[in-house]
Every structure is written in structure tokens, then in C-alpha cells.
C-alpha positions in Angstrom: 36.8 3.6 27.9 38.3 6.6 29.8 39.6 5.7 33.2 40.2 8.7 35.5 41.8 8.9 39.0 39.5 8.5 42.0 40.5 11.9 43.3 39.5 13.6 40.0 36.1 11.7 40.1 35.4 13.0 43.6 36.7 16.6 42.9 34.4 16.8 39.9 31.5 15.4 42.0 30.8 12.8 39.3 29.1 10.5 41.8 26.1 12.9 41.5 25.6 11.7 38.0 26.8 8.2 38.5 25.2 5.5 36.3 22.9 3.1 38.2 24.5 -0.1 39.6 22.8 -2.1 36.8 25.4 -0.7 34.5 28.4 -1.1 36.8 31.1 -3.6 35.9 34.0 -5.2 37.7 37.6 -4.6 36.5 40.9 -6.3 37.3 43.8 -4.1 38.3 47.4 -4.7 37.1 48.1 -6.4 40.4 45.1 -8.7 39.9 42.7 -7.1 42.4 39.0 -7.2 41.4 37.4 -3.7 41.8 33.9 -2.4 41.2 34.0 0.2 38.5 32.0 3.4 39.0 30.9 5.2 35.8 29.4 8.6 35.1 28.5 10.7 32.0 31.0 13.6 31.5 32.0 16.0 28.8 35.5 15.4 27.7 37.6 17.9 25.8 40.0 16.4 23.3 41.7 19.4 21.6 39.1 21.3 19.7 36.5 18.5 20.3 34.1 18.2 23.2 32.4 14.8 23.6 29.8 13.5 25.9 31.0 10.1 27.0 31.2 7.8 30.0 34.2 8.0 32.4 35.1 5.3 34.8 37.1 4.9 38.0 37.4 2.7 41.1 38.3 3.6 44.7 41.9 4.6 45.2 42.7 4.6 41.4 45.6 6.9 40.7 45.8 6.4 36.9 44.3 8.0 33.8 43.9 5.8 30.8 42.1 6.1 27.4 41.1 3.0 25.6 41.8 2.2 21.9 38.1 1.7 21.3 37.4 5.3 22.4 40.0 6.9 20.1 39.6 4.6 17.0 37.5 7.2 15.2 40.2 9.8 15.6 43.6 10.6 14.3 46.0 10.1 17.2 49.6 11.0 17.5 51.7 9.8 20.4 54.9 11.6 21.2 56.7 9.6 23.8 59.6 12.0 24.4 57.2 14.8 25.3 54.7 12.5 27.0 52.0 14.0 24.7 48.9 12.4 23.1 47.3 14.5 20.3 43.8 13.6 19.2 42.2 15.1 16.1 38.9 14.4 14.4 39.5 12.1 11.4 36.9 13.4 9.0 37.6 10.7 6.4 36.8 7.7 8.6 34.7 8.9 11.6 31.7 6.7 12.4 30.7 9.2 15.2 29.9 6.3 17.6 31.6 8.1 20.5 29.8 11.4 19.7 26.3 10.2 19.5 
């Protein structure tokens, strides 16, 4: 899952390609609030890779988050001191489930 800020979702006009309500889910925030999640298809650039995937948000969300399930097919390097996440294609163990 890729969670993006509400402001970004609106700026990119992703509501124009929002998935039907039948696919919507409810999520729970860190503070325990239940929110309706809004999802849309989007092309996401990860270094040299461009993937068509689903991005999700909820009203007033200010955070960006990428889930482990999304990046499990890729080599990822987290550099905390630089606040940097590097994602590379792992050609030895890529099931391509996120790139279908």
C-alpha cells in the first residue's frame, strides 16, 4: 500500500480516476479514528522504475507511507541519517506482482 497526503491526492486530481466505492476500505489512524480510504490508480516512480499501482489516502491525511508488501519484491536500503529510502529492482527474486 502507498498512502499519500490528502493535499497531494487533490493536487494530482486523483479523484477523477478514483476506484468505485465497492473497492473502498476503512482504515484506523494512529489516534484510533476510523476513516474511509480513497484509492486511485497512479504511476509511481521509484528510482529508475515506473509502476502502475494503487495509491490511497483519507481526508486530512498529512502522511506518506509505503507498505512492506509493496516493496517486498525490491531491494530497499533505508538510510536514517539522510532520511532516504532507496528502492531498486531485485532481479533475482522479483515476482512482478506489483508491476502486473
